[in-house]
N, C-alpha and C positions, 0 to 999 in steps of 0.2 A: 688398562691404560699405562701401567708401568712398563709393560713390554713394548708398547708403542714409543714411549719416551726413550727406552734403551735403544731401540732400533734407529730412531732419528738421531740420537747422539752418536751411535756407531757410524751411521751413514755420513754424518757431518765430519766425523773424525777422519774417515778414509777419503773424503773429498767427493763422494757420490752425490751430495746434496749441497746446493748453494743457498739454502733457505735462510741462513742466518748471516750471510756475508754483508747484507745491505744495512742491517740495523743491529747495533750492539744491545739496545734495550730489549728487543725481541729475544735475543739469545739469552740474556740474563733472566728474563721472565720465564722463558722455556725451561731453563735449568733449575730455577727456583721451584716452579710447579713440579718438575720431574723429581727433585730431591724430596719434596713433600710427599709425592706419590710413593716413592721407594720406601720412605720411613713409615708411611701409613700401611703399606702392604706388609712390611716386616712386623709392624705392631699387630695387625690383624692375624697374621700367620702365627705369631706367638700366642695369641689368645685362643685360636682354634686348635685344640689339642689333637684332633684327628689329623689335620694337615701338618701341624708342627712336627709330628714325629717323622714325617717324610721329608720335610723341607730342610730341617737343620742338618742332617747328614749330607744332603746335596750341597747345601751352602758351605759346609766345612770342606767338602771335597773340592768345590769350586775355588774356595779361598786357597787351599793348598796348591791347586793347579796354577793360580795366579802367582803364588809365591815361587813356584818352580819356573814359570815362564817369565818372571821378573828379569832374569838374566838376558832373555831375548828382548825384553822391552828396554833394557839399558843400551842395547847395541846401537839403535839409531842416535841416541844422545852421545855416546862415545865416538861414533863414527864422524861426528862433526868436528872433533878435535884430535882424534887419534887415527891416523891413516891405516894401520894394520886391520882395524875393524871395518874397513870399507869393502871387504870381500862380499860380493853380492849387492853392494850399495844398500844397506839396510835403512837408509833415510827415506827411500821411496817405499810405497806399499808393496810393489812387486818384489823389491829387494828384501824387504822385511819377511814376506812370505817365503822367499827363497832360503833365507837364513833359518826361519822357524821350521821349515820342512826338511832342513839339512840337505838341500839340493846340491851343495858343493861336493858331495861325495859320489863316487862312482857306484853304479849298481853292482850287486853281487853276481859273480859268475860261477855257477856250480861246476864241480869237477865230475867228469864221467869216466876218467881213466884211473884205475887203482894205483898205478905207479905214480902218477901225478899227485894223487891224494896223499900217499905216504910221504912224498917229497914235501908237500905243503905242511903236513903234520910235523915233519922235522924242522921246517922253517918256523913254525909256531912254537915248538919247544925251545929252539935256539933263541928266538925273540923273547920268550918268557924268562929264560935263564938270564939273558942280558938285562932285562928290565927289573926282575925281582930277586934274583940270586937262586941258586940251586937249593940251598938250605931251606929257604922259605917255601919253595915248591914242595919239598918233602914234608914240611910241617903241614901244608894244606892237605896232604894225603893221609895224615894220621887217623882221621875218623874212619876212613875206609879199611884200615888195618884192624880196627877194633869193632868193625861191624858185626861179626858173629857173637861177640861178647856183650853187645848192647841188648837192652830190653826191647820188647816189641814196639813200644811207643817211640823210642829213639830211632829204631830202625825205620819205622814208618815215616817219621819226620825227615830223616836224612834222605830216604828214597823220594819223598815228596819234593824236597828242595832240588835234588838232582833232576827229577822229572820236570819241575817247573822251569829250571834253567834250560833244559833240552828243548822243551816245547816253546819257550819264548824265543829261542834261537831259530827253531823251525818256522815259527810264525813270522818272525822278521824276514827270514829268507823267502818265504812264500809271498809276503807282501811286496818285497823288492822285485821278485820275479813277475808278479801280477802288474806292478806299476810299470815295469819295463816292457810289458807285452809279450813276455816269453810264453811259449806253449806249455801246457801242463805235461808233466812226465807220465 
């Protein structure tokens, strides 16, 4: 029942249902019963130890997602008074989804020419030096100079971090290519 309440609330919020437009009292009663259902579901889940061990980490992660997405939820409010936030017109549902999926950015274009790739890496280095300063970039390389002197655990940790960064970049690139409809290499 709680899921039905949440779905009707969501469909009303996005304008897909006009169920509560005619009567304010029906809307208030619906939300009151829904709030009681949500609280009762939470109480029962806290009492059930077996399900509580699975639900609370999910609830915490969901709360952290809402905290991170709060900046996007702020955009429709700010766009009513601040014209620079009107890119994609986040006041409407379609504009909000456009901003949330970051549709304002161009798709990635992979490089197949080695000379062009070297040129792009030079542009990346130049931009990084302009943004951060050459000294800070050298400070970021210090762990790699001491890699042979590290213990196995620190080496594994550093290799894991580098691997995670590389794989997340590859995943983002593959997702962008797939969304653009590019053929697989």
